[in-house]
C-alpha positions in Angstrom: 15.4 -16.4 3.8 13.1 -18.6 5.9 13.9 -20.5 8.8 16.1 -23.0 8.1 14.5 -26.1 10.3 11.0 -26.9 8.9 8.0 -25.2 9.3 5.0 -26.6 11.3 2.1 -26.5 8.3 0.1 -25.1 10.1 3.1 -21.7 9.9 3.1 -22.3 6.6 -0.3 -21.6 5.6 -1.5 -19.0 7.2 2.1 -18.0 6.4 0.4 -18.9 2.5 -2.9 -16.3 3.9 -1.3 -13.6 5.1 1.0 -13.4 1.7 -2.1 -13.3 0.5 -4.1 -10.5 2.1 -0.5 -8.3 1.8 -1.7 -8.8 -1.2 -5.9 -7.7 -2.0 -4.7 -4.5 0.9 -2.1 -3.8 -1.9 -4.7 -3.3 -4.2 -6.9 -2.4 -2.2 -4.5 0.6 -1.2 -3.9 1.9 -4.4 -6.8 0.5 -7.1 -9.7 0.6 -3.7 -11.8 3.6 -5.5 -11.1 2.0 -9.1 -12.8 -1.4 -8.3 -15.1 -0.1 -5.7 -18.2 -2.9 -6.6 -15.2 -5.4 -5.4 -14.0 -3.0 -2.5 -17.5 -3.6 -1.4 -17.9 -7.1 -1.5 -14.4 -7.6 0.1 -15.3 -5.2 3.4 -19.1 -8.0 3.5 -17.9 -10.8 3.8 -14.5 -10.0 6.0 -17.0 -8.1 7.9 -19.7 -10.5 7.9 -18.2 -13.6 8.9 -16.3 -12.0 11.5 -19.7 -10.5 13.0 -21.5 -13.8 12.3 -18.9 -15.5 14.4 -18.8 -13.5 17.6 -22.3 -13.4 17.7 -22.4 -18.2 17.7 -18.9 -18.2 19.7 -21.2 -18.0 23.4 -24.3 -21.0 21.1 -21.3 -22.9 20.3 -20.2 -22.8 23.6 -23.0 -23.8 25.2 -24.4 -26.1 22.7 -21.5 -28.6 20.7 -18.8 -28.1 23.4 -16.0 -30.2 22.9 -18.1 -31.8 19.6 -15.6 -32.3 17.1 -18.3 -30.8 15.0 -18.5 -27.4 16.6 -15.6 -25.9 14.6 -16.0 -26.8 11.2 -20.4 -26.1 12.1 -19.4 -22.5 13.3 -16.8 -22.5 10.5 -18.9 -23.0 7.9 -21.7 -20.9 9.1 -19.7 -18.4 9.4 -18.8 -18.0 5.8 -22.3 -18.7 4.9 -22.6 -14.9 7.3 -19.4 -13.7 4.3 -21.8 -14.3 1.6 -24.8 -13.2 3.1 -23.7 -9.9 3.9 -21.0 -10.0 0.4 -24.4 -10.4 -1.7 -25.9 -7.2 -0.3 -22.4 -4.9 -0.2 -22.9 -5.5 -3.6 -26.7 -5.3 -4.1 -27.3 -2.7 -1.3 -25.2 0.4 -2.3 -25.5 2.2 0.5 -24.7 0.2 2.7 -21.6 -1.3 1.3 -20.7 2.3 1.6 -21.0 2.2 5.3 -20.0 -0.8 5.8 -16.3 0.3 4.4 -16.8 3.7 6.2 -17.1 2.0 9.4 -14.4 -0.3 8.5 -11.8 2.7 9.1 -13.0 3.2 12.3 -13.1 -0.1 13.5 -9.3 -0.3 12.0 -8.4 3.8 13.6 -9.7 1.9 17.0 -7.2 -0.7 16.3 -4.2 1.9 16.4 -5.8 3.3 19.0 -5.3 -0.5 20.9 -2.2 -0.7 20.4 -0.9 2.7 20.9 -3.3 3.4 24.9 -5.1 0.3 25.7 -2.3 -2.8 25.5 -2.3 -2.1 29.9 -6.2 -2.9 29.3 -7.1 -6.1 30.7 -11.0 -5.9 29.7 -12.0 -5.5 26.1 -15.1 -3.8 26.5 -12.6 0.3 26.1 -11.8 -1.2 22.4 -16.0 -2.7 21.4 -17.5 0.7 22.8 -14.4 2.9 20.7 -14.4 0.5 17.4 -18.4 0.9 17.5 -18.5 4.9 17.9 -16.1 5.5 15.7 -17.4 2.5 13.1 -20.5 4.5 13.5 -19.3 7.9 12.9 -17.5 7.0 9.6 -19.4 4.9 8.4 -22.0 8.1 8.4 -19.8 10.1 7.4 -18.8 7.6 4.2 -22.1 8.2 3.5 -22.2 12.2 3.1 -18.6 12.3 1.5 -19.1 9.6 -1.3 -15.7 10.1 -2.9 -14.3 11.1 -0.6 -14.2 8.8 1.4 -14.6 5.6 -0.5 -10.3 6.8 -1.0 -9.7 7.4 2.5 -11.3 3.9 3.3 -9.9 1.3 0.8 -6.8 2.9 1.0 -5.8 2.6 4.8 -7.6 -0.5 4.9 -5.9 -2.3 2.3 -2.4 -0.5 4.1 -3.5 -2.1 7.3 -4.1 -5.0 6.0 -0.2 -4.9 4.2 1.2 -4.0 7.6 -0.5 -7.0 9.4 0.8 -9.1 7.2 4.8 -7.5 7.7 4.1 -7.8 11.3 3.2 -11.6 10.9 6.5 -12.0 9.1 9.2 -10.2 11.5 7.5 -12.7 13.6 7.7 -15.3 11.8 11.6 -13.9 10.7 11.9 -14.3 15.2 11.4 -11.2 16.0 9.8 -10.6 19.6 9.7 -7.1 20.4 6.1 -6.4 20.4 6.7 -2.3 21.2 8.5 -2.4 17.7 6.1 -4.7 15.7 3.4 -1.7 17.2 5.1 0.8 16.6 5.9 -0.5 12.6 2.6 -2.0 12.1 1.4 1.6 13.1 3.4 3.7 11.0 3.5 1.9 7.8 -0.6 2.2 8.3 -0.4 5.5 8.4 2.4 5.9 6.0 0.7 3.1 2.7 -2.6 4.9 3.3 -1.6 8.3 3.4 1.0 7.0 0.1 -2.3 5.2 -1.7 -4.6 8.4 -1.3 -2.3 10.2 -3.0 -1.9 8.1 -5.7 -5.6 7.4 -6.3 -6.3 11.1 -6.6 -4.2 11.5 -9.4 -4.5 8.2 -11.2 -6.5 4.9 -10.2 -9.7 7.4 -8.7 -9.2 10.1 -11.1 -12.7 11.4 -12.4 -11.4 10.5 -16.0 -11.6 6.9 -14.8 -15.4 6.8 -14.6 -16.2 9.0 -17.5 -14.3 7.0 -19.5 -16.1 4.4 -18.6 -18.9 6.3 -19.1 -19.0 7.6 -21.8 -17.5 3.8 -23.1 -21.1 2.7 -21.8 -23.0 4.9 -23.0 -21.9 4.8 -26.6 -21.7 1.4 -26.8 -25.5 1.2 -25.7 -26.4 3.6 -28.2 -25.3 1.2 -30.7 -28.1 -0.5 -32.9 -27.9 -4.5 -32.4 -29.9 -6.7 -33.6 -28.9 -8.8 -29.8 -31.8 -7.3 -27.9 -29.8 -9.0 -25.1 -26.6 -7.2 -25.8 -28.6 -3.9 -25.7 -30.0 -5.1 -22.6 -26.2 -6.0 -20.8 -25.5 -2.8 -22.7 -28.0 -0.2 -21.8 -28.1 -1.9 -17.9 -24.0 -0.9 -17.9 -23.9 2.1 -18.2 -27.4 2.1 -15.6 -25.5 0.8 -13.6 -22.3 2.9 -13.7 -24.2 6.2 -14.2 -26.1 4.9 -10.0 -22.3 4.5 -8.7 -21.5 8.0 -10.4 -24.6 9.7 -8.6 -24.2 7.6 -5.6 -20.1 8.7 -5.4 -21.0 12.3 -6.4 -18.7 12.9 -9.1 
């Protein structure tokens, strides 16, 4: 149960946000490949928003320092940046696929930081490691296709769930950072491995895309008087064909 005293409004708000993050993480872990395009949008929006925020941060400190509008402007531009990258990731599948792989590289760097770099005051080692692992994982995602998408969505979702659980334990009064870090790493690894198994066995089976492709082609081949409907059905089959080719099913 929750604390008996009333929690501050900001803690309640962040608690709700982390709960949503955990639910999204569970869906990504076990159904990430099935909702491939949605996974690209989630990663694209999150990565674009964080990147825009970090790029704008030094400018906001100098241009709007002390202004009541600085955070509002920064958050608004960050959301715009996230939406732009999300659209690019959805339309340019290979770009989104690279970003999906890069997100796993980032989370691997985060795990390594929690385990080995906690005594380092500077953020430089983590930044260098995150860039190196991100680029490597992104290139692997482009080369391996389906296998890397399954691994990326499983471990990215598992990390989101682990972070939400870690926040919940903090909210409930746990202050042992070492124990929380060990819990975070174990949950990320075990849940990610379980997600890979579930996707390979059921939700990311080749049969799923085969059924979708055959169904779309069958509907598109039916003679209809509604040309717009037929055009949408043909576009749907082409859309699935393109994903199948990129993911090397």
